[in-house]
C-alpha positions in Angstrom: 9.4 19.8 31.9 8.5 16.7 33.9 8.4 14.7 30.6 11.8 16.1 29.6 13.1 15.2 33.1 11.9 11.7 32.8 13.7 11.3 29.4 16.9 12.7 30.9 16.7 10.3 33.9 16.5 7.4 31.4 19.9 8.3 29.9 20.8 6.0 27.0 17.2 4.6 27.1 15.8 8.1 26.7 14.6 7.6 23.1 12.9 4.3 24.1 11.1 6.2 26.9 10.2 8.9 24.5 8.8 6.3 22.1 6.7 4.7 24.8 5.5 8.1 26.1 4.2 9.4 22.7 3.7 6.3 20.6 0.2 5.6 21.9 -1.2 9.0 21.2 -4.6 9.1 19.5 -4.3 12.8 18.7 -3.2 13.2 15.0 -2.3 16.9 15.5 -0.1 16.1 18.5 1.7 13.4 16.5 2.3 15.7 13.6 3.5 18.5 15.8 5.9 16.1 17.5 7.5 15.0 14.3 7.7 18.6 13.1 9.3 19.8 16.3 11.9 17.0 16.2 12.7 17.7 12.5 13.0 21.4 13.0 15.2 21.1 16.1 17.3 18.4 14.5 17.9 20.3 11.3 18.7 23.5 13.1 21.6 21.8 14.9 22.6 19.8 11.8 22.9 22.8 9.6 24.8 24.9 12.2 27.1 22.1 13.0 28.0 21.3 9.4 28.2 25.0 8.3 26.3 24.3 5.1 26.9 26.3 1.9 23.3 26.4 0.8 21.8 27.7 -2.5 22.1 31.4 -2.8 18.4 32.0 -2.5 18.2 30.0 0.8 18.6 31.4 4.2 21.2 29.6 6.4 18.8 29.9 9.3 16.4 27.0 9.4 12.9 28.3 10.3 10.6 25.7 9.0 10.5 22.2 7.5 9.2 21.7 4.0 6.1 19.6 3.1 8.2 17.3 1.0 10.4 16.4 4.0 7.4 15.9 6.3 5.8 13.7 3.7 9.0 11.6 3.5 9.1 11.3 7.3 5.4 10.3 7.4 5.8 7.7 4.6 6.6 4.8 6.9 3.3 5.4 8.7 1.3 5.3 5.4 -0.3 2.3 3.8 1.6 1.0 0.7 -1.1 2.6 -1.6 -0.8 5.9 0.2 3.0 5.8 0.3 3.0 5.5 -3.5 0.8 8.6 -3.7 3.0 11.7 -3.3 -0.1 13.9 -3.0 -0.9 12.4 0.4 0.7 14.3 3.3 -1.4 12.8 6.1 0.1 10.9 9.0 -1.4 7.6 10.1 -1.6 6.7 13.8 -2.1 3.0 13.4 1.6 2.2 13.3 2.9 5.4 15.0 4.5 3.6 18.0 6.3 1.2 15.6 7.3 4.1 13.4 8.9 6.0 16.4 10.8 3.0 17.5 12.2 1.9 14.1 12.6 5.1 12.1 16.2 5.6 11.3 15.5 9.1 9.9 13.6 10.3 13.0 16.3 8.8 15.3 18.9 10.7 13.4 17.0 14.0 13.8 16.3 13.2 17.5 20.1 12.7 18.0 20.9 16.1 16.5 18.2 17.7 18.6 19.5 16.0 21.7 23.0 17.2 21.0 21.8 20.7 20.4 19.6 21.1 23.6 21.7 18.9 25.9 25.3 19.0 24.5 27.0 18.1 27.8 24.7 15.3 28.6 24.9 13.9 25.1 28.7 13.6 25.4 28.4 11.8 28.7 25.7 9.3 27.6 26.9 6.2 25.8 24.2 5.6 23.2 24.4 1.9 22.1 21.2 1.5 20.1 21.5 -0.3 16.8 19.8 2.6 15.2 22.5 4.8 16.6 25.0 2.9 14.5 23.0 3.7 11.4 23.0 7.4 11.8 25.6 8.8 9.5 27.4 12.0 9.2 27.5 13.8 5.9 30.5 13.4 3.6 32.7 16.5 3.5 32.1 18.8 0.5 28.9 17.0 -0.6 26.9 20.2 0.2 28.9 22.4 -2.1 26.4 22.4 -4.9 23.7 24.6 -6.4 21.6 21.5 -6.6 21.3 20.7 -3.0 19.5 22.2 0.1 20.3 21.2 3.7 17.3 18.8 3.6 18.7 17.2 0.5 22.2 16.7 2.0 20.7 15.2 5.2 18.5 12.9 3.1 21.5 11.5 1.2 23.7 11.5 4.3 21.5 9.4 6.4 21.2 6.7 3.6 24.9 6.4 2.8 26.5 3.4 4.5 29.7 4.3 6.4 31.9 2.0 4.3 31.1 4.2 1.2 31.9 7.5 2.8 35.5 8.6 2.2 36.9 11.3 4.5 36.1 13.8 1.8 33.9 13.7 -1.3 35.5 15.4 -4.2 33.7 16.8 -7.3 34.7 14.5 -10.2 32.6 16.2 -13.0 30.1 19.0 -13.3 28.4 20.1 -16.5 28.4 23.6 -15.1 32.2 23.6 -15.0 33.1 21.1 -17.7 30.3 21.4 -20.2 28.5 18.5 -21.8 31.7 16.7 -22.5 31.2 13.0 -22.5 34.8 12.2 -23.2 35.9 14.2 -20.1 33.1 12.8 -18.1 34.1 9.2 -18.9 37.8 9.8 -18.2 37.0 11.4 -14.8 34.5 8.8 -13.7 36.2 5.5 -14.6 37.6 3.5 -11.7 37.0 6.2 -9.1 35.3 4.1 -6.5 31.7 4.7 -5.2 30.1 7.8 -6.7 27.0 9.9 -6.3 25.3 11.3 -9.4 22.9 14.2 -9.3 20.9 15.5 -12.2 18.6 18.5 -12.7 16.4 18.3 -15.8 15.5 21.2 -18.0 12.0 22.5 -17.9 9.6 24.4 -15.7 9.4 21.7 -13.1 13.1 21.1 -13.0 13.1 17.8 -11.1 16.3 16.8 -9.3 17.2 13.1 -9.1 20.1 10.7 -9.3 21.8 7.6 -8.2 24.4 6.2 -5.8 26.8 3.7 -7.5 28.4 1.5 -4.9 30.9 0.0 -7.3 33.4 1.9 -9.5 32.4 2.6 -13.1 34.0 0.3 -15.7 33.3 0.1 -19.4 31.5 -3.1 -20.3 28.5 -4.1 -22.4 26.5 -5.6 -19.5 25.2 -4.8 -16.0 27.2 -5.3 -12.8 27.3 -3.8 -9.3 25.7 -4.8 -6.0 22.6 -4.1 -3.9 24.1 -1.2 -2.0 23.4 1.1 -5.0 20.2 3.1 -5.0 18.2 5.7 -6.9 16.6 8.8 -5.5 14.6 11.9 -6.2 15.1 15.2 -4.4 12.6 17.4 -6.2 9.7 17.7 -6.1 9.6 14.9 -3.5 12.2 13.1 -1.4 12.1 9.5 -2.5 14.6 6.7 -2.0 14.6 3.5 -4.2 16.7 0.6 -2.9 17.3 -2.8 -4.5 14.1 -4.8 -5.0 16.0 -8.0 -5.3 14.3 -8.9 -8.6 17.5 -8.7 -10.6 21.1 -7.6 -10.3 21.1 -4.9 -13.0 22.5 -2.2 -10.8 25.1 -0.3 -13.0 25.8 -0.1 -16.7 28.5 2.0 -18.4 29.5 1.6 -22.0 31.2 3.5 -24.8 32.1 2.9 -28.4 29.9 -0.1 -29.0 27.8 -0.6 -32.1 25.3 -3.3 -30.8 24.8 -2.0 -27.3 23.7 1.4 -26.0 26.5 3.8 -25.1 26.1 5.8 -21.9 25.5 5.4 -18.2 22.6 3.6 -16.6 21.1 2.4 -13.3 18.6 -0.5 -13.0 16.0 -1.9 -15.3 17.2 -3.6 -18.5 18.9 -2.7 -21.8 17.0 0.2 -23.4 14.6 0.4 -20.4 16.8 1.8 -17.7 15.5 3.1 -14.4 17.8 6.1 -15.0 19.9 6.6 -18.2 22.3 9.2 -19.5 23.3 8.9 -23.1 26.8 9.5 -24.3 26.1 13.1 -25.4 25.6 14.0 -21.7 22.7 16.1 -23.0 19.8 13.8 -22.8 18.6 10.9 -20.7 15.5 9.0 -19.8 13.8 7.2 -16.9 11.7 4.3 -18.3 9.8 3.1 -15.2 6.1 2.7 -15.9 4.8 1.9 -13.5 8.0 0.8 -11.7 11.5 -0.1 -12.8 12.4 -3.6 -11.8 15.9 -3.3 -10.2 15.1 -0.5 -7.7 11.3 -0.4 -7.9 11.5 3.3 -8.8 8.8 5.3 -10.4 9.7 7.6 -13.3 12.2 10.1 -11.8 11.9 12.7 -14.5 8.8 14.8 -15.5 8.7 13.0 -18.9 10.2 9.7 -19.8 12.9 11.5 -21.9 14.6 14.6 -20.4 17.4 17.1 -21.2 20.1 17.7 -18.6 20.2 21.2 -17.2 22.9 20.5 -14.7 24.7 17.2 -13.8 27.4 16.5 -11.4 29.1 13.4 -10.0 31.2 13.2 -6.8 
């Protein structure tokens, strides 16, 4: 309680005090427990506040945090080699203080925890941290999907810049509702502004992945877009792949051409996309061995070529 009291007395500097207090710990178990407690408390408030419509087999009460989320939260403490190894779930203490002070994700969860435990104080305190300005609130209706859990929604929410968040995200196309109809997909997607694509592949593993397109989709036989686009994986691991700066091949959308591929793509190069859906809306591929150039992503799907089990775009 004395530590909590000290944090409260520091008001808007409470998170910095918290970082200084725990950042120098040399106890790995204490550090892991700290992150788990912040994540659990933050998600509990986040899910209740947003009234999520979760998958039918998921309880609306958050009782634990998944290993995939903890691994994602730990990643910035890992060495580059370990961060690329999704089998590693260990937290490294070497950069723990730096991690606590700079982690946008942990700050977001801390803010939700703070609002849950101390709602009156939270409203009175004017938090002006630059990290505070990067903590986003989820777009309306983005959670209404059989593909997403509360952790998935938070993960996408926290990485979407405010300028790309309309007051309400509307479902543009869903293969579950519209079938594998490329003509309808194309007409629904064209010139609709920034969009979020989510794909679940067929198969036992059923990986879930997708991409955020910051520019509207337009038919043209060449790449376009900007560096605000990104690729991601939600299952089996939470992974975000932002622009590497190597090239500007962010988005590709073509139809009816004989000499260029017809379909929708993110990153890479012609015929070697980081993520590709062909114009049947039945198959796709992720040619990223070992990494795709534009976003630096690894292979998103289980195999290089995949079949779509469920696809949606909002």
